[in-house]
MARKOLKOL-195530 format. One record per residue: x, y, z of N, C-alpha, C in turn; chain; residue in one letter. Coordinates in pm, whole numbers. Layout:
> n_u  n_v  n_w  ca_u  ca_v  ca_w  c_u  c_v  c_w  chaine  residu
> X  Y  Z  X  Y  Z  X  Y  Z  A  A $
...
***
This chain:
> n_u  n_v  n_w  ca_u  ca_v  ca_w  c_u  c_v  c_w  chaine  residu
> 2467  2739  213  2395  2698  334  2490  2699  454  A  M $
> 2444  2753  565  2528  2758  685  2466  2683  802  A  T $
> 2339  2643  786  2270  2576  896  2306  2427  895  A  Q $
> 2390  2384  989  2434  2245  994  2351  2170  1098  A  K $
> 2265  2085  1048  2174  2012  1133  2228  1871  1161  A  L $
> 2208  1824  1282  2267  1697  1322  2177  1576  1299  A  K $
> 2045  1601  1292  1950  1491  1282  1864  1506  1158  A  T $
> 1840  1396  1087  1749  1394  973  1640  1290  1000  A  A $
> 1516  1331  979  1402  1240  995  1330  1232  862  A  V $
> 1322  1112  805  1259  1090  677  1129  1013  697  A  L $
> 1018  1073  655  884  1018  677  826  971  545  A  L $
> 812  841  529  772  787  399  623  787  376  A  T $
> 544  788  482  401  788  465  348  664  394  A  G $
> 218  651  389  150  544  316  0  563  337  A  A $
> -51  677  291  -194  707  294  -252  689  434  A  A $
> -349  598  449  -420  583  576  -334  527  688  A  A $
> -215  483  659  -127  428  764  -48  539  833  A  R $
> -96  660  823  -30  776  880  -5  761  1030  A  I $
> -100  700  1103  -83  688  1248  18  582  1285  A  S $
> 47  489  1196  154  392  1222  287  466  1233  A  Q $
> 307  561  1144  429  641  1144  439  724  1272  A  E $
> 325  779  1315  323  857  1438  359  769  1558  A  V $
> 308  646  1559  339  554  1669  489  525  1674  A  A $
> 550  500  1559  694  474  1556  772  597  1602  A  M $
> 726  714  1561  792  838  1602  781  857  1753  A  L $
> 664  829  1809  645  841  1953  739  747  2029  A  D $
> 751  625  1980  839  530  2047  986  574  2038  A  M $
> 1022  633  1925  1159  683  1910  1186  800  2005  A  L $
> 1083  882  2030  1099  999  2117  1092  963  2265  A  M $
> 1048  844  2296  1040  799  2435  1180  802  2497  A  D $
> 1201  879  2603  1334  888  2665  1384  755  2719  A  P $
> 1294  661  2745  1334  529  2792  1376  438  2677  A  K $
> 1354  485  2555  1393  406  2437  1508  478  2365  A  R $
> 1478  545  2254  1586  611  2179  1608  756  2220  A  C $
> 1503  820  2275  1518  958  2319  1539  1057  2206  A  G $
> 1483  1029  2088  1493  1122  1976  1430  1256  2013  A  L $
> 1503  1363  1986  1451  1497  2013  1437  1574  1883  A  K $
> 1322  1636  1865  1294  1714  1745  1308  1862  1777  A  L $
> 1393  1929  1704  1417  2072  1728  1442  2140  1594  A  S $
> 1382  2257  1575  1402  2329  1450  1546  2375  1434  A  Q $
> 1622  2377  1541  1763  2417  1536  1856  2300  1511  A  D $
> 1800  2178  1507  1886  2060  1499  1839  1957  1398  A  D $
> 1711  1966  1355  1650  1855  1280  1604  1897  1142  A  T $
> 1642  1820  1041  1590  1831  905  1482  1725  887  A  L $
> 1372  1763  823  1262  1669  801  1231  1663  652  A  I $
> 1209  1542  602  1162  1523  465  1046  1426  468  A  A $
> 943  1453  388  827  1365  389  748  1370  260  A  G $
> 682  1260  229  592  1258  114  468  1177  150  A  F $
> 366  1191  68  237  1126  93  189  1167  232  A  S $
> 132  1073  309  86  1110  443  203  1147  534  A  S $
> 323  1107  496  442  1149  571  460  1299  567  A  G $
> 415  1363  458  425  1509  451  330  1575  550  A  S $
> 218  1508  580  125  1562  678  180  1548  819  A  L $
> 252  1440  845  321  1428  974  434  1530  983  A  N $
> 496  1561  870  596  1669  867  530  1801  909  A  L $
> 410  1825  858  337  1947  895  311  1949  1045  A  A $
> 272  1834  1100  240  1827  1242  363  1850  1329  A  A $
> 478  1800  1285  602  1824  1359  632  1973  1361  A  I $
> 618  2037  1246  639  2182  1239  542  2256  1329  A  N $
> 417  2209  1332  314  2277  1410  337  2263  1560  A  A $
> 383  2146  1603  386  2115  1746  523  2125  1812  A  C $
> 630  2119  1734  763  2118  1794  845  2242  1761  A  F $
> 788  2336  1688  861  2459  1660  869  2544  1787  A  S $
> 968  2627  1794  991  2711  1911  869  2798  1942  A  T $
> 821  2789  2065  710  2872  2109  572  2822  2069  A  G $
> 563  2705  2006  433  2655  1962  341  2626  2081  A  S $
> 214  2660  2064  114  2632  2167  31  2509  2132  A  Q $
> 63  2443  2022  -11  2325  1977  58  2198  2028  A  L $
> -12  2118  2102  47  1998  2161  44  1880  2065  A  G $
> 153  1806  2060  162  1685  1977  58  1583  2021  A  W $
> 45  1563  2152  -52  1466  2203  -191  1527  2210  A  D $
> -203  1642  2274  -335  1699  2301  -402  1757  2177  A  T $
> -322  1811  2085  -383  1868  1964  -376  1772  1846  A  Y $
> -254  1741  1800  -244  1665  1676  -304  1525  1687  A  Y $
> -263  1450  1787  -310  1312  1796  -457  1303  1837  A  K $
> -493  1375  1943  -627  1361  1999  -734  1439  1922  A  Q $
> -695  1551  1862  -794  1637  1796  -798  1619  1645  A  T $
> -683  1587  1584  -676  1578  1438  -666  1434  1389  A  V $
> -566  1362  1439  -534  1230  1382  -633  1121  1419  A  L $
> -653  1098  1548  -737  987  1590  -884  1001  1549  A  F $
> -940  1123  1547  -1079  1135  1502  -1095  1129  1350  A  P $
> -984  1124  1274  -990  1126  1129  -1072  1008  1075  A  L $
> -1154  1036  975  -1236  933  912  -1227  948  760  A  R $
> -1271  845  689  -1268  850  543  -1339  974  489  A  N $
> -1450  1011  552  -1527  1126  506  -1450  1257  517  A  K $
> -1344  1258  600  -1260  1376  614  -1150  1380  508  A  D $
> -1143  1275  426  -1035  1263  327  -1090  1259  185  A  V $
> -1195  1181  161  -1245  1168  25  -1392  1127  23  A  Y $
> -1453  1149  -94  -1585  1096  -124  -1566  997  -239  A  K $
> -1607  873  -217  -1586  771  -319  -1681  792  -436  A  I $
> -1623  798  -554  -1700  805  -678  -1612  748  -788  A  K $
> -1661  758  -910  -1580  712  -1023  -1442  777  -1014  A  F $
> -1333  697  -1013  -1199  755  -996  -1170  864  -1099  A  P $
> -1105  975  -1056  -1052  993  -920  -1161  1033  -820  A  P $
> -1135  1003  -693  -1227  1039  -586  -1232  1191  -571  A  F $
> -1332  1236  -501  -1343  1378  -466  -1264  1399  -337  A  D $
> -1152  1473  -346  -1067  1495  -228  -1086  1635  -169  A  T $
> -1199  1696  -199  -1231  1824  -135  -1228  1813  17  A  T $
> -1279  1703  75  -1271  1692  221  -1127  1697  273  A  P $
> -1033  1635  201  -893  1638  244  -839  1780  239  A  L $
> -871  1851  132  -825  1990  124  -880  2072  241  A  R $
> -1007  2052  274  -1065  2125  388  -997  2087  519  A  N $
> -967  1958  535  -899  1911  656  -761  1972  668  A  T $
> -686  1971  558  -552  2029  558  -558  2180  581  A  I $
> -652  2246  515  -662  2392  529  -690  2431  674  A  Q $
> -780  2358  739  -810  2385  879  -685  2371  964  A  T $
> -606  2266  934  -484  2240  1012  -380  2350  992  A  F $
> -351  2386  867  -247  2486  844  -291  2624  892  A  V $
> -423  2650  889  -472  2777  946  -444  2780  1096  A  D $
> -464  2667  1161  -440  2657  1305  -293  2681  1338  A  K $
> -204  2634  1250  -60  2654  1275  -9  2783  1213  A  M $
> -103  2866  1158  -69  2997  1102  37  2984  992  A  N $
> 10  2893  900  105  2864  793  35  2876  659  A  C $
> 86  2962  571  24  2982  440  111  2936  325  A  K $
> 242  2940  344  333  2903  236  442  2810  289  A  K $
> 512  2743  199  615  2646  238  721  2712  325  A  V $
> 754  2836  295  856  2906  371  817  2937  514  A  G $
> 689  2919  549  644  2942  687  680  2826  780  A  D $
> 720  2714  724  756  2599  808  883  2631  887  A  L $
> 878  2610  1017  990  2648  1105  1109  2554  1089  A  A $
> 1082  2427  1067  1189  2329  1050  1243  2335  906  A  F $
> 1369  2297  890  1424  2277  756  1350  2157  699  A  Y $
> 1260  2182  604  1166  2079  559  1168  2061  409  A  S $
> 1156  1934  366  1139  1900  225  1004  1828  209  A  Y $
> 922  1876  116  796  1809  83  807  1760  -61  A  I $
> 786  1631  -82  806  1573  -214  675  1563  -292  A  L $
> 683  1594  -420  570  1576  -512  626  1538  -648  A  A $
> 549  1464  -725  595  1417  -856  527  1496  -967  A  C $
> 607  1557  -1054  554  1633  -1167  508  1538  -1276  A  S $
> 380  1550  -1316  329  1465  -1424  392  1503  -1558  A  K $
> 415  1632  -1580  472  1677  -1707  617  1633  -1722  A  E $
> 694  1644  -1614  836  1613  -1622  867  1470  -1578  A  E $
> 767  1400  -1524  789  1265  -1471  912  1264  -1380  A  N $
> 910  1355  -1284  1026  1375  -1197  980  1409  -1057  A  K $
> 1048  1354  -958  1018  1386  -818  1089  1515  -780  A  T $
> 1013  1610  -729  1069  1739  -688  1052  1756  -538  A  L $
> 1152  1818  -475  1153  1836  -331  1138  1985  -300  A  W $
> 1019  2027  -260  997  2166  -221  1061  2190  -85  A  A $
> 1150  2288  -77  1228  2311  45  1188  2442  112  A  C $
> 1164  2436  241  1123  2554  317  1232  2660  321  A  S $
> 1357  2620  297  1470  2712  306  1518  2760  169  A  Q $
> 1450  2716  63  1489  2757  -72  1402  2874  -116  A  N $
> 1462  2990  -145  1382  3107  -186  1292  3078  -306  A  P $
> 1331  2986  -391  1252  2953  -509  1130  2867  -480  A  G $
> 1125  2811  -358  1010  2730  -317  931  2797  -205  A  D $
> 987  2901  -147  935  2961  -24  789  3005  -35  A  E $
> 748  3053  -152  615  3113  -165  511  3017  -224  A  Y $
> 545  2888  -232  447  2790  -277  335  2779  -174  A  L $
> 212  2771  -221  98  2757  -132  110  2625  -54  A  N $
> 104  2632  78  131  2514  160  21  2408  145  A  I $
> -104  2448  136  -212  2352  121  -203  2279  -13  A  T $
> -176  2355  -120  -159  2293  -252  -45  2192  -250  A  D $
> 64  2227  -182  181  2140  -179  152  2010  -107  A  T $
> 81  2018  6  45  1895  77  -57  1813  -4  A  F $
> -149  1879  -70  -245  1808  -154  -173  1734  -267  A  M $
> -74  1798  -326  2  1734  -433  80  1614  -382  A  A $
> 144  1628  -267  227  1521  -213  145  1398  -177  A  S $
> 15  1417  -149  -70  1306  -105  -165  1256  -215  A  T $
> -148  1305  -338  -241  1271  -447  -209  1133  -506  A  A $
> -267  1030  -447  -245  892  -493  -287  881  -640  A  I $
> -196  843  -729  -232  834  -871  -356  750  -896  A  P $
> -438  794  -989  -563  732  -1031  -673  755  -926  A  I $
> -647  721  -799  -751  734  -697  -779  878  -661  A  L $
> -674  959  -644  -689  1100  -608  -649  1186  -727  A  F $
> -717  1297  -750  -686  1380  -868  -552  1451  -854  A  P $
> -481  1470  -967  -357  1550  -966  -386  1692  -919  A  P $
> -283  1757  -870  -301  1890  -810  -205  1992  -873  A  Q $
> -254  2114  -887  -166  2225  -922  -117  2291  -794  A  E $
> 1  2349  -799  57  2417  -682  72  2565  -716  A  I $
> -9  2646  -652  -2  2790  -676  108  2851  -590  A  S $
> 140  2976  -617  239  3048  -537  200  3194  -530  A  S $
> 259  3262  -435  225  3403  -414  267  3487  -534  A  E $
> 174  3564  -585  201  3645  -705  314  3744  -681  A  A $
> 400  3756  -783  506  3855  -777  630  3811  -700  A  G $
> 628  3687  -648  742  3636  -571  820  3533  -654  A  Q $
> 949  3516  -624  1030  3421  -703  979  3278  -690  A  P $
> 988  3206  -802  946  3066  -802  1038  2986  -893  A  R $
> 1101  2882  -837  1182  2789  -915  1106  2660  -942  A  E $
> 1013  2628  -855  933  2507  -868  848  2519  -995  A  F $
> 845  2418  -1080  771  2429  -1207  620  2435  -1187  A  P $
> 552  2485  -1289  406  2480  -1292  362  2342  -1340  A  D $
> 230  2322  -1345  179  2195  -1395  104  2119  -1287  A  G $
> 84  1991  -1316  10  1904  -1225  105  1807  -1155  A  Y $
> 71  1778  -1027  157  1694  -944  76  1584  -876  A  F $
> 145  1473  -851  84  1361  -779  175  1320  -664  A  V $
> 135  1216  -596  202  1166  -476  355  1165  -489  A  D $
> 421  1213  -385  566  1220  -385  637  1087  -389  A  G $
> 563  977  -368  623  844  -376  599  775  -509  A  G $
> 542  847  -606  503  786  -733  621  720  -806  A  T $
> 736  779  -798  854  725  -866  946  648  -772  A  L $
> 899  623  -651  978  545  -556  1005  620  -427  A  G $
> 1047  545  -327  1074  601  -194  1189  701  -199  A  T $
> 1159  825  -166  1258  934  -166  1341  936  -293  A  F $
> 1271  921  -405  1336  932  -535  1408  1066  -545  A  D $
> 1535  1062  -586  1615  1183  -598  1685  1224  -471  A  G $
> 1688  1136  -371  1750  1173  -243  1896  1213  -261  A  F $
> 1963  1149  -357  2105  1178  -377  2126  1322  -424  A  D $
> 2029  1375  -501  2042  1513  -548  2011  1613  -438  A  S $
> 1905  1590  -363  1860  1688  -265  1931  1673  -130  A  Y $
> 1915  1558  -66  1985  1537  61  2136  1531  38  A  L $
> 2173  1472  -75  2316  1465  -107  2378  1602  -119  A  G $
> 2305  1695  -182  2356  1831  -195  2371  1897  -59  A  Q $
> 2271  1874  29  2280  1932  162  2406  1883  234  A  Y $
> 2430  1752  229  2546  1695  299  2676  1743  236  A  V $
> 2680  1752  104  2802  1798  38  2834  1943  76  A  R $
> 2730  2025  97  2752  2165  129  2773  2188  279  A  Q $
> 2735  2092  359  2749  2106  503  2839  1995  558  A  N $
> 2778  1891  611  2853  1777  662  2753  1665  688  A  E $
> 2798  1541  702  2704  1431  727  2625  1454  856  A  P $
> 2504  1404  859  2425  1408  981  2485  1314  1084  A  F $
> 2458  1343  1210  2497  1248  1314  2407  1125  1308  A  E $
> 2276  1151  1303  2177  1043  1302  2071  1069  1196  A  N $
> 2033  964  1126  1923  971  1031  1825  859  1064  A  M $
> 1696  894  1072  1592  797  1101  1498  786  981  A  Y $
> 1485  667  926  1390  640  819  1267  579  886  A  I $
> 1157  655  890  1038  610  962  929  577  862  A  I $
> 875  457  873  778  411  774  668  329  838  A  S $
> 546  336  783  443  240  822  481  103  766  A  P $
> 410  1  807  433  -134  756  409  -137  605  A  M $
> 495  -209  534  482  -223  390  469  -370  353  A  R $
> 409  -394  237  394  -531  189  411  -532  38  A  Q $
> 380  -643  -28  399  -649  -172  289  -571  -244  A  T $
> 318  -532  -367  218  -462  -447  95  -548  -469  A  A $
> 115  -678  -481  2  -769  -501  -93  -763  -382  A  K $
> -39  -766  -262  -123  -761  -142  -195  -628  -132  A  A $
> -126  -518  -166  -189  -386  -162  -304  -379  -263  A  E $
> -282  -433  -382  -383  -429  -487  -508  -505  -444  A  R $
> -488  -621  -385  -602  -702  -341  -681  -631  -231  A  E $
> -610  -560  -144  -678  -487  -38  -764  -375  -91  A  G $
> -712  -298  -187  -789  -189  -245  -908  -243  -323  A  I $
> -888  -350  -398  -998  -410  -473  -1111  -451  -380  A  M $
> -1076  -513  -268  -1176  -558  -172  -1254  -439  -116  A  M $
> -1181  -332  -82  -1246  -217  -23  -1340  -149  -123  A  M $
> -1296  -132  -248  -1378  -67  -347  -1504  -147  -378  A  L $
> -1491  -277  -381  -1607  -361  -409  -1707  -358  -294  A  K $
> -1659  -331  -173  -1748  -325  -57  -1821  -191  -48  A  D $
> -1774  -92  -124  -1833  41  -118  -1936  60  -229  A  Q $
> -2031  149  -206  -2126  186  -310  -2069  305  -385  A  K $
> -1979  275  -476  -1912  382  -549  -2003  441  -656  A  M $
> -2016  573  -656  -2095  641  -758  -2037  609  -895  A  E $
> -2120  551  -981  -2073  517  -1115  -2007  382  -1126  A  G $
> -2002  308  -1016  -1935  178  -1018  -2001  84  -1118  A  L $
> -2134  94  -1129  -2205  6  -1220  -2172  36  -1366  A  D $
> -2115  153  -1391  -2078  190  -1528  -1939  141  -1565  A  L $
> -1863  99  -1465  -1726  58  -1491  -1718  -76  -1562  A  L $
> -1804  -169  -1522  -1798  -302  -1579  -1661  -363  -1557  A  G $
> -1601  -413  -1663  -1469  -475  -1653  -1357  -377  -1633  A  G $
> -1387  -246  -1641  -1282  -146  -1628  -1227  -136  -1486  A  K $
> -1303  -184  -1387  -1255  -175  -1250  -1123  -247  -1235  A  L $
> -1113  -365  -1297  -988  -441  -1290  -875  -360  -1354  A  E $
> -904  -292  -1465  -802  -212  -1532  -756  -96  -1444  A  Q $
> -852  -33  -1378  -819  77  -1289  -729  29  -1176  A  I $
> -763  -87  -1120  -680  -143  -1013  -540  -172  -1063  A  I $
> -527  -217  -1187  -394  -244  -1242  -314  -116  -1257  A  E $
> -382  -7  -1295  -312  122  -1302  -264  164  -1163  A  W $
> -351  145  -1065  -313  177  -927  -195  89  -884  A  I $
> -196  -36  -930  -91  -131  -890  47  -83  -932  A  A $
> 54  -14  -1046  185  37  -1091  241  135  -989  A  K $
> 150  213  -928  194  303  -821  229  225  -695  A  F $
> 147  126  -663  170  49  -541  304  -22  -543  A  L $
> 350  -59  -663  483  -121  -673  591  -26  -623  A  E $
> 565  103  -638  665  202  -597  666  226  -446  A  K $
> 561  182  -376  558  202  -231  560  68  -157  A  I $
> 594  -38  -230  596  -171  -168  723  -190  -85  A  S $
> 729  -301  -15  847  -333  65  970  -349  -23  A  M $
> 950  -403  -143  1063  -421  -233  1132  -290  -267  A  N $
> 1053  -190  -308  1115  -64  -346  1165  14  -225  A  T $
> 1105  -9  -109  1159  48  14  1299  -7  39  A  F $
> 1314  -136  20  1445  -200  37  1544  -148  -69  A  M $
> 1497  -128  -190  1583  -75  -296  1637  62  -258  A  T $
> 1549  146  -203  1593  279  -156  1698  266  -46  A  F $
> 1673  177  50  1768  161  160  1904  117  110  A  L $
> 1906  29  13  2034  -17  -43  2108  100  -108  A  K $
> 2036  182  -183  2098  296  -249  2147  398  -146  A  A $
> 2067  421  -43  2107  515  61  2231  465  134  A  L $
> 2234  336  162  2348  280  234  2476  283  151  A  N $
> 2460  280  19  2577  280  -70  2629  421  -98  A  A $
> 2548  524  -67  2585  662  -99  2702  708  -13  A  W $
> 2802  768  -76  2914  826  -2  2960  955  -68  A  T $
> 3022  1040  12  3085  1161  -39  3213  1182  42  A  Y $
> 3323  1189  -29  3454  1197  38  3472  1084  139  A  N $
> 3420  967  103  3437  849  188  3344  842  306  A  G $
> 3250  938  316  3157  939  429  3014  913  383  A  Q $
> 2939  841  465  2799  816  436  2717  940  466  A  K $
> 2590  936  431  2503  1052  450  2486  1086  598  A  M $
> 2493  985  682  2486  1006  826  2577  905  895  A  A $
> 2630  944  1009  2716  853  1082  2638  730  1129  A  K $
> 2511  754  1164  2423  644  1206  2292  656  1129  A  N $
> 2252  550  1061  2125  548  989  2041  436  1048  A  I $
> 1921  472  1095  1833  376  1161  1704  358  1081  A  Y $
> 1656  237  1078  1531  205  1010  1425  174  1116  A  I $
> 1312  244  1107  1202  223  1201  1076  192  1122  A  S $
> 1043  64  1114  926  21  1038  865  -101  1106  A  I $
> 737  -99  1138  675  -215  1201  658  -328  1099  A  P $
> 670  -449  1146  651  -566  1060  558  -663  1133  A  Q $
> 434  -621  1140  333  -695  1214  282  -814  1132  A  M $
> 202  -898  1196  147  -1015  1127  42  -975  1024  A  D $
> -26  -864  1048  -133  -820  959  -132  -669  947  A  K $
> -155  -621  826  -155  -477  803  -298  -424  788  A  N $
> -310  -292  773  -439  -226  757  -453  -177  614  A  F $
> -577  -165  565  -600  -118  429  -540  20  411  A  F $
> -479  42  297  -404  164  274  -491  288  253  A  I $
> -620  270  222  -707  388  204  -824  387  303  A  I $
> -809  316  413  -913  316  517  -866  400  634  A  D $
> -920  523  644  -877  618  747  -962  609  874  A  F $
> -1051  512  881  -1143  503  995  -1080  441  1120  A  D $
> -958  389  1107  -901  310  1217  -765  365  1263  A  L $
> -751  496  1269  -621  554  1302  -575  518  1444  A  E $
> -664  527  1541  -625  493  1679  -592  345  1690  A  K $
> -669  261  1623  -643  116  1626  -507  85  1564  A  K $
> -473  153  1456  -342  132  1393  -230  177  1487  A  Q $
> -250  293  1547  -151  346  1641  -126  246  1754  A  Y $
> -233  195  1812  -220  102  1924  -155  -29  1880  A  D $
> -187  -75  1759  -129  -199  1709  22  -187  1696  A  A $
> 67  -71  1650  211  -50  1633  282  -36  1768  A  V $
> 222  39  1860  287  52  1992  293  -83  2063  A  T $
> 191  -165  2044  194  -301  2101  306  -382  2037  A  D $
> 323  -367  1907  428  -440  1836  567  -398  1886  A  W $
> 586  -267  1904  715  -218  1956  737  -271  2098  A  V $
> 630  -274  2178  643  -326  2313  688  -470  2315  A  G $
> 644  -547  2216  683  -688  2209  816  -707  2135  A  A $
> 858  -605  2061  982  -614  1982  1066  -488  1999  A  N $
> 1106  -455  2120  1178  -329  2142  1310  -321  2066  A  P $
> 1370  -434  2038  1498  -436  1967  1482  -401  1819  A  D $
> 1356  -395  1769  1333  -367  1628  1285  -224  1604  A  K $
> 1285  -143  1707  1237  -5  1693  1326  78  1602  A  L $
> 1454  72  1623  1551  150  1545  1669  58  1512  A  A $
> 1665  0  1393  1766  -98  1354  1869  -30  1264  A  I $
> 1998  -41  1293  2100  15  1203  2082  -39  1062  A  P $
> 2104  46  963  2070  11  826  2142  -115  776  A  I $
> 2268  -132  810  2339  -253  767  2273  -378  822  A  D $
> 2236  -371  949  2172  -485  1013  2034  -510  954  A  E $
> 1960  -401  927  1826  -418  870  1831  -484  733  A  F $
> 1923  -438  649  1934  -496  516  1973  -643  522  A  L $
> 2059  -676  614  2100  -815  628  1985  -901  679  A  K $
> 1911  -849  776  1799  -923  834  1686  -948  733  A  M $
> 1667  -852  643  1551  -856  555  1586  -883  409  A  N $
> 1701  -936  385  1743  -964  248  1644  -1054  175  A  E $
> 1582  -1146  248  1486  -1239  188  1358  -1173  144  A  G $
> 1335  -1046  184  1213  -977  144  1221  -926  2  A  L $
> 1341  -925  -56  1357  -880  -192  1312  -989  -289  A  M $
> 1182  -999  -307  1123  -1102  -394  1056  -1035  -512  A  V $
> 1030  -1111  -614  969  -1055  -734  827  -1010  -706  A  E $
> 793  -888  -749  658  -838  -730  565  -904  -832  A  E $
> 441  -923  -789  342  -980  -880  217  -893  -880  A  Q $
***
């Protein structure tokens, strides 16, 4: 590898909280605040779950010569009008995610992108292999990943276990492929940026540490709180076949809870500790590592996509009231939030 990039942006996603991440990114890009600049010549992006969709939007809107506006196209035309019906149809789990595939396909067609290698930015999209029980990072710059179907890859990265069906990732016939076959689920299934030491670590070892790394995340809470939120939402819906579940609904929620533990605040903190401890030749992965995550008084349901603009506004209001918490150095963040490392229930 010869492309030495100075900035890394890691997008953790969290299903319907996709606009929270966009709000934090907007605040970081504000020249009156951090002045983060996104450039395909300078920035590496990694994302999973809904964070992978924001990765797609960055590629679509900030690549050289793009005619798609971040504000006018992505936010106003795609993100804010998004509704649950554009993502799934509720039925006996797994849900029907054909609407999400159609939404993603429309978006990637607009950005003229068919395969992972078409992404202009140095990009990693994470998905978890069910067969190998391993998190894999599809890289836009890796010839073995280049011909993976882009829609399939985003569908796999966002496939919430149990709720959304696993996905296969096709690739262009006759072209090299290193990425395994099989079924894949959400890239956060085994934890926040699981395997970062292998993938990002390899990049740094072959090049040099980044100048700045930004970990951007929607608000996170305990797995117990997430589980209760999903249970409440499902019970409020007229789910096809719900009357056939009987006592199994609780069991299904418990299966989902095992995944939610992997995207909770606890495991986010666990990732940050591991990232902060990583070194190569005495150097950290980046000279400066910043954490950007809102910590509001109340969060939004993780699978309710009907309130994207409201979530965006709630986060920008929070940043306005807490400007010093927009980009916190990782050492300071870990020290400030040490008390959040509590036992999950």
